[in-house]
C-alpha positions in Angstrom: -33.3 -4.5 -1.6 -31.4 -2.7 1.2 -30.5 -6.1 2.8 -29.3 -7.4 -0.6 -27.1 -4.3 -1.0 -25.5 -4.8 2.4 -25.0 -8.6 1.7 -23.4 -7.9 -1.7 -21.1 -5.2 -0.2 -20.0 -7.5 2.6 -19.2 -10.3 0.2 -17.3 -8.1 -2.3 -15.4 -6.3 0.4 -14.3 -9.4 2.2 -13.6 -11.7 -0.8 -16.8 -13.6 -0.5 -17.7 -16.6 -2.6 -19.7 -14.6 -5.1 -16.5 -12.8 -6.4 -13.8 -14.5 -8.3 -10.3 -13.9 -7.1 -8.7 -10.9 -8.8 -6.4 -12.0 -11.6 -4.3 -8.8 -11.8 -3.5 -6.1 -14.2 -2.2 -6.7 -17.8 1.5 -6.1 -18.4 2.7 -2.7 -19.3 3.6 -2.8 -23.0 4.8 0.8 -23.5 6.8 3.4 -21.8 4.7 5.9 -19.7 5.3 9.6 -19.8 6.3 10.5 -16.2 6.9 14.2 -16.8 5.4 16.2 -13.8 1.8 17.3 -14.0 -0.3 19.6 -11.8 -2.1 18.1 -8.8 -5.2 19.5 -7.1 -5.0 20.3 -3.4 -7.8 20.1 -0.9 -9.3 23.0 0.9 -8.4 22.0 4.5 -10.4 23.0 7.5 -13.5 22.4 9.7 -16.8 22.1 8.0 -19.6 23.1 10.5 -23.3 22.2 10.1 -24.7 24.3 12.9 -28.3 23.3 12.3 -27.4 19.8 13.3 -24.6 20.6 15.7 -22.3 18.3 13.6 -18.8 19.0 12.4 -16.5 17.5 9.8 -12.7 18.1 9.4 -10.0 17.2 6.9 -7.4 19.2 8.7 -4.8 16.5 9.3 -2.2 14.6 7.4 -3.7 11.8 5.2 -7.2 13.4 5.1 -9.3 13.6 1.9 -12.6 15.5 1.6 -13.1 17.4 -1.7 -16.6 18.6 -1.0 -19.3 18.1 1.6 -23.0 19.1 1.6 -26.0 18.6 3.9 -28.8 16.6 2.3 -31.1 16.4 5.3 -31.2 16.2 9.1 -27.9 14.7 10.2 -27.4 13.5 6.5 -24.4 14.5 4.4 -22.8 13.7 1.1 -19.0 13.8 0.8 -17.4 14.1 -2.6 -14.1 12.3 -3.1 -12.0 13.2 -6.2 -8.4 12.3 -7.1 -5.3 14.5 -7.1 -5.4 14.5 -11.0 -6.4 12.3 -13.9 -6.1 9.9 -15.6 -5.6 7.7 -12.5 -6.0 4.2 -11.2 -9.5 4.2 -9.6 -8.7 3.5 -6.0 -10.5 6.3 -4.2 -9.0 7.2 -0.8 -11.0 9.0 1.8 -10.3 10.1 5.4 -12.1 12.6 7.7 -13.1 13.4 11.2 -16.6 13.8 12.4 -18.1 14.9 15.8 -21.3 16.4 17.3 -22.3 18.7 20.1 -24.4 15.9 21.4 -24.0 12.2 20.6 -26.0 11.4 17.5 -26.1 9.1 14.5 -25.1 10.7 11.2 -25.5 9.3 7.6 -22.6 10.0 5.3 -22.7 9.1 1.7 -19.4 8.9 -0.2 -19.6 9.9 -3.8 -16.8 9.3 -6.3 -16.2 10.3 -10.0 -18.2 8.3 -12.6 -15.5 5.8 -13.4 -14.5 5.1 -9.8 -15.7 2.3 -7.5 -15.7 2.1 -3.7 -12.7 0.1 -2.7 -11.7 0.6 0.9 -13.8 -0.7 3.9 -14.2 2.2 6.3 -11.9 2.0 9.3 -12.8 3.8 12.6 -10.7 5.3 15.3 -11.1 7.5 18.3 -7.4 8.4 18.6 -6.0 7.9 15.1 -3.8 5.0 16.3 -6.1 2.1 17.0 -8.6 1.1 14.3 -11.6 -1.2 13.8 -13.6 -1.8 10.6 -17.1 -0.3 10.4 -19.7 -3.0 11.0 -21.1 -4.4 7.8 -24.7 -3.6 8.8 -23.8 0.1 9.1 -22.6 0.4 5.6 -25.0 0.3 2.6 -24.0 0.0 -1.1 -26.2 2.6 -2.9 -25.9 0.9 -6.3 -24.3 -2.5 -5.8 -24.4 -4.6 -8.9 -24.5 -8.4 -8.4 -21.3 -9.8 -10.0 -21.8 -12.2 -12.9 -19.7 -15.2 -13.5 -16.1 -14.3 -14.0 -16.5 -10.9 -12.4 -13.6 -9.9 -10.2 -14.0 -8.4 -6.8 -12.8 -5.1 -8.3 -15.6 -4.8 -10.9 -18.2 -6.0 -8.5 -17.7 -3.1 -6.1 -20.3 -0.3 -5.7 -20.1 3.2 -7.1 -21.1 4.8 -3.9 -21.8 3.8 -0.3 -23.6 5.3 2.7 -22.1 5.0 6.2 -24.1 5.2 9.4 -21.8 6.6 12.0 -22.1 7.3 15.7 -20.8 10.9 16.2 -19.8 11.8 19.7 -18.4 15.0 21.3 -14.8 13.9 20.5 -13.7 13.4 16.9 -14.3 10.1 15.3 -11.7 9.3 12.6 -13.0 7.6 9.5 -10.6 6.4 6.8 -10.3 3.9 3.9 -7.5 2.2 5.8 -5.6 2.7 9.0 -3.7 6.1 8.8 0.0 5.5 8.7 1.3 9.0 7.7 5.0 9.9 7.3 5.1 10.8 11.0 4.0 7.4 12.0 6.1 5.5 9.5 9.2 7.4 10.5 8.3 6.7 14.2 8.3 3.0 13.4 11.7 3.4 11.7 13.1 5.2 14.7 11.7 2.5 17.0 13.1 -0.5 15.1 16.5 1.2 14.7 16.6 2.0 18.4 15.6 -1.5 19.4 18.1 -3.3 17.1 20.8 -0.6 17.0 20.3 0.0 13.3 21.0 3.0 11.0 18.4 5.3 9.6 19.7 7.7 7.0 18.2 10.1 4.3 18.8 9.3 0.7 16.9 12.3 -0.8 13.9 14.5 -0.7 10.4 14.0 -2.1 8.9 16.4 -4.6 7.4 18.2 -1.7 10.6 18.3 0.3 9.9 15.5 2.8 12.8 13.2 3.6 13.2 9.8 1.9 14.5 7.6 4.7 16.5 4.4 4.4 16.9 1.7 7.1 20.0 -0.4 6.9 20.2 -3.7 8.7 22.7 -6.5 8.6 26.4 -6.3 8.0 27.2 -2.8 6.5 30.5 -4.1 5.2 28.8 -7.1 3.3 28.9 -7.1 -0.5 25.7 -9.1 -0.8 22.4 -7.2 -0.4 18.6 -7.2 -0.8 16.3 -4.3 -1.3 12.8 -3.6 0.2 10.6 -0.7 -0.8 7.0 0.1 0.1 4.1 2.7 -0.3 4.8 4.0 -3.8 1.0 4.2 -3.8 -0.3 6.1 -0.8 -3.4 4.2 0.2 -1.8 0.7 0.0 -1.5 0.2 3.8 -1.9 -3.6 3.8 1.2 -4.0 1.7 3.0 -1.7 4.2 1.9 -3.9 7.1 3.4 -6.9 5.3 6.6 -5.0 4.8 6.7 -4.2 8.5 6.4 -7.8 9.5 8.9 -8.8 6.8 11.5 -6.3 8.1 10.8 -7.1 11.7 11.5 -10.7 11.0 14.8 -9.9 9.2 15.8 -7.7 12.2 14.8 -10.1 14.9 17.2 -11.8 17.4 16.6 -15.3 16.1 19.4 -17.6 15.2 18.3 -17.6 11.6 18.1 -13.8 11.3 21.5 -13.4 13.0 23.1 -15.9 10.7 21.6 -14.2 7.6 22.6 -10.7 8.7 26.2 -11.8 9.3 27.0 -11.8 5.6 24.1 -9.8 4.1 22.9 -6.2 4.1 19.2 -5.3 3.8 18.3 -1.8 2.5 14.7 -0.7 3.3 12.8 2.4 1.9 9.5 2.0 3.8 7.8 5.1 2.4 8.5 6.0 -1.2 5.8 8.6 -1.5 5.5 10.6 1.7 3.8 13.6 0.0 1.1 11.4 -1.5 0.5 9.7 1.9 0.3 12.9 3.9 -1.7 14.6 1.1 -4.4 11.9 1.1 -3.7 11.1 -2.5 -5.2 8.1 -4.4 -2.2 7.0 -6.3 0.3 9.7 -7.4 3.1 11.9 -5.9 3.0 15.7 -5.8 4.5 15.6 -9.3 1.2 14.1 -10.4 2.8 10.7 -11.4 2.5 7.1 -10.5 5.9 6.4 -9.1 5.7 2.8 -10.2 5.7 3.9 -13.8 8.9 6.0 -13.4 11.6 3.3 -13.3 12.7 3.9 -16.8 13.0 7.7 -17.2 13.3 8.7 -13.5 11.7 12.0 -13.8 10.6 12.1 -10.2 13.0 12.7 -7.3 11.6 9.8 -5.3 12.6 7.2 -7.8 15.8 9.0 -8.6 16.9 8.9 -5.0 16.6 5.1 -4.9 18.3 4.7 -8.3 21.2 6.9 -7.2 21.6 5.1 -3.9 21.7 1.7 -5.6 24.1 2.8 -8.2 26.4 4.2 -5.4 26.3 0.8 -3.6 26.9 -1.1 -6.8 29.9 1.1 -7.7 31.2 0.4 -4.2 31.2 -3.4 -5.0 27.7 -4.4 -3.6 26.0 -7.2 -5.5 22.2 -7.3 -5.2 20.4 -10.6 -5.3 16.7 -9.8 -4.4 14.3 -6.8 -4.6 10.8 -6.7 -3.3 8.2 -3.9 -3.7 5.2 -4.1 -1.3 1.7 -3.1 -2.6 -1.9 -3.7 -2.0 -4.8 -4.6 -4.4 -8.2 -6.3 -4.3 -6.8 -9.7 -3.4 -3.4 -11.2 -2.8 -1.5 -11.3 -6.1 2.3 -11.6 -6.8 3.8 -10.0 -10.0 6.9 -11.8 -10.9 9.1 -12.0 -14.1 9.3 -14.9 -16.4 12.1 -17.3 -15.4 13.7 -16.8 -18.8 15.0 -13.5 -17.3 17.9 -14.7 -15.3 19.4 -12.6 -12.4 22.1 -13.2 -9.8 20.3 -16.0 -8.1 18.2 -18.0 -10.7 15.1 -19.6 -9.5 14.9 -17.7 -6.2 11.5 -16.1 -6.6 9.4 -19.2 -7.7 11.1 -21.4 -5.2 10.4 -18.8 -2.5 6.7 -18.5 -3.4 6.4 -22.3 -3.3 7.8 -22.3 0.2 5.4 -19.6 1.3 2.4 -21.5 0.1 3.7 -24.7 1.7 4.1 -23.0 5.1 0.8 -21.2 5.1 -2.1 -23.7 5.1 -4.7 -23.4 2.3 -2.9 -20.4 0.8 -2.6 -20.0 -3.0 -2.4 -16.5 -4.2 -2.5 -15.6 -7.9 1.0 -15.5 -9.3 1.4 -13.5 -12.6 4.7 -13.7 -14.4 5.5 -10.9 -16.9 7.1 -12.0 -20.2 8.3 -8.4 -20.8 11.3 -6.9 -19.1 11.5 -3.7 -21.1 10.5 -0.9 -20.8 11.5 -1.3 -17.2 8.9 1.2 -16.1 8.1 -0.6 -12.8 10.6 -1.3 -9.9 10.6 -5.0 -10.4 11.8 -4.8 -14.0 14.4 -2.1 -13.1 15.8 -4.1 -10.2 16.5 -7.1 -12.5 17.5 -5.2 -15.6 19.9 -2.9 -13.9 21.2 -4.9 -10.9 20.5 -8.5 -11.6 18.1 -8.7 -8.6 15.5 -11.5 -8.6 12.5 -9.2 -8.1 8.8 -9.3 -7.3 5.9 -7.0 -6.6 4.3 -8.4 -3.5 0.6 -7.4 -3.4 -1.6 -8.0 -0.3 -5.4 -7.9 -0.4 -7.1 -4.7 1.0 -9.2 -6.7 3.5 -6.8 -9.4 4.4 -7.0 -9.9 8.2 -4.2 -8.1 9.9 -3.0 -11.2 11.7 -2.8 -13.0 8.4 -0.8 -10.1 6.9 1.7 -10.4 9.8 1.9 -14.1 9.1 2.7 -13.6 5.4 5.4 -11.1 6.2 7.0 -13.3 8.8 6.8 -16.5 6.7 8.0 -14.6 3.7 11.1 -13.3 5.4 11.8 -16.6 7.2 11.6 -18.6 4.0 13.6 -16.1 2.0 16.5 -16.2 4.5 16.5 -20.0 4.6 16.4 -20.2 0.8 19.2 -17.6 0.2 21.4 -19.2 2.8 20.9 -22.7 1.3 21.6 -21.4 -2.2 24.8 -19.6 -1.2 26.0 -22.6 0.8 26.0 -24.8 -2.4 
């Protein structure tokens, strides 16, 4: 039975043949109350188990441990709970473990009843370089074999046990690679320095962290596109695709130089710095899913982007494209029905066709919403308010990192080609 659990977990976590490709969430049919609500904070610190000489810590940005107990020699159960509820059930976890003498420890991750294990454990010895935990060192405690039609989301286990090699130096364990605000802002500074770009601050988060904007291209241009990422803290694969996308737009290639001559690109790579640094599952410190606040703008993070776009529009900028990078179980792209016409009709479907043509054997799910209002999510607001052809671009949690880079690079390349072709007509 143990071997079966390991096999099922490996298949569901890597998009194996037993799990049907995720078909996406249903459209939002009503406005969501985005008034701030309380959020629970973790008790941060080092948790010693002196009888084993083993120690755990959540005393770093991005960490999440809500409770831990010893269940036997070198065996522990960690409880993972969200910042508040109701919430999308995408449990995030991150911790450090070390031992006085090298030893193997067993760590069970336990979630609330409605939650399912989502993120394949990533390991690091320095918090920078990460590798996935080997499949044979992770056991699904209650894996259910998916029936016909079951998605990879519903097929996931309720709890898992990790077998970890603890050494004298801390081992980092996290649901995805840790890219906290410090690391994201470091990437921003690096790309700005390399390409002589401008980084500015357009506002503050609920917790007072900066909301940073990267501007590339011709700052005097009146044609622009918008890129945002990390509204939901754990969605790191979408952030990786955004990085590759932006790197390609900023590159010193003939195509990118030609595009930037007449276009401006505005990038907000970290919409929710408080949630990222706080190890949140989904929300900001205001207790709200930011991608439900693009109608009422009750949260300062969405207001900052709204106000910036309005300022640029009032100064004569016309927006043609907006993209919001996310992650989910499998690649899926949320578009709008072509009946909703923006400033460059047909751009998104033509662009997605080009991406699929350029990446062999690639056919993600494309789900077009027939509802524009309430705007609620960024995509709808971008089109409704500014005429942007808009998309939510979701990358699978376990997509190989080289494939993510390819999707970002191909996406940016084909977008530039298509926009230039359309404006040349």
